[in-house]
C-alpha positions, 0 to 999 in steps of 0.5 A: 827885264821882269815880265808883265804880271799875268793880271795885266795881260788878263785885263787887256784880253778882257777889254777886247773880249766880245760880249756874250749873251750872259754878259747882256743878261747880267747887264740888263738883270734878266735871264739869258732866255729873255735875251734870246727872245729879244734878239730873235724878235719873239713875243712874251717880253714886255716893252720895258724889258725889251728896251732894257735888253736892247740898251744893254746890247748897245752898251756892250756891243753885243753881236748875236750868234747867227751861227747858233740860230742857223743850227736851229732852223737850218737857214743862214738867211744869206744869198751868194752871188758870183760874178765875172764883171762887177762894173757893167751897168746892167750887172750893177742894176741887177745886183741892186735888185738882188739886194732890194729883194734880200732886204725886204725878206730880211736876207743878207748878200755875200758876193765873190768875184771871178777875174780874167786871171782865173781862166778858164772860167769854171761854173763848177769852181764858182759853185764850190766857192759859194758852197763853202760859204754860209749861203742858202742859195747861189746866183752865178753871173755868166757873161762869159760862157764857161767851158764846163757849162754843158756838163755842169751839175749844181750842188745838191741842197744849194739852189743855184740860178745862172744868169745867162741866155743859154738854157741849161738842162739841170739849172734854171737860167735867168736873163734879159732877152738879149736876142729879142731886143735886137728884133725890137730894134730891127723891126722898128728900123725896118718899118721906117725904111732902113735896110743898110743897118750896121752893127757895133758889137761888144767883145766877141767873148761876151754872150750878150753881144753875141746874142744881140748880133745874132738877132741883128743878122737873122733879121737882115737875112730874113729880109734878104739883106746882106749883113756887113761884117760888124765892128767891135768895141769894148763897151766904152764910148771911146771904142764906139767913137772909133767904130763910128769914125770908120762907119762915117766912110760907109755911104750906103749905111742909113742906120747903126745899131750899137750893142750898148748906149755908151758905144752908141753915144761914141758913134754919134759923136764920131758921125757928127765930127765927120759932118754927118747928121744924126738922125737926119743922115744916119739913125742910131739905136743903143741898148740898156737905157743907161744914159738917163741922168748921166747925159743931159737932154739924153735923146738916144733911142734905146732898149730898156731892160728892167734889171732890178726885176731881173735881180728880184727874180734871181733872188727868189729863185735862188732862195725858193727854188722852182721848176727848171726853166729858161726865164727871159725878160723882154726889153722895151723900145724907148723912142727918142730923137736919134732915129727918123724915117729913111730919106 
């Protein structure tokens, strides 16, 4: 069979060829320098010429070569994020804060994920992954403390910020105050006369749950009250229900502190199914204030964190750098209808 002629193949390739700056210049009847000025938002171009160039860009589907711009000014105008878990409410709100801050500054966001199949979780590996990408700064979310945390050294020339409660000698860390939020909860409950306060934690490997548990336990010990063995869930309402069903048999308990709102809601449902009134018989407090807009007439007393502000701080530190420090953002106690004075 005869082969297709070369001219046909050439036409096919040209049909799918990416438009160049020279193509735009020819289409608009201007010089390539004028096209460059328009693309880069520079002055000294008349409104009529700017419109003609932009119309040509739209017709041809031209995409500016930002790699070339990077060679000129040394910036990609992109921040990179690496996270272990993208599904948790706090993480999603934080990412939204990063994206909002990036958008305001004309930056893009590049995200990579680290899954449980990549164990052991290594912050050095996460940094290498981000360092291979065209990013100006790196944000690494460490809900799980990696094995190489202590010896970790950030890449030279890449501003790196870690999202964790653990301080680091060579890298700024930013997080909501996971320990301090428990002090807010415990001081509030203790002021209302509660002493037998049980704790429902998240997974044992999760640093947020560990710090919240530590705050709960320390406050009880300060008051000379024995801390009972905490129950653990997996952050879901179902796991909170199972824990609440067990605690329903604890007749000394007067209050429950759950490490997130979903588990608190599950515990409340289990208590009520067992004939225990909330808050008349048992008070319940959660963390995150994540049910607003999802649960009608949300009455859960909780701790609210400004996760979007956390995202903004992360973005600014990743792009602008700054002194090495541990930044902790305090929470706010939101008093609603699931807590009352001990009777």
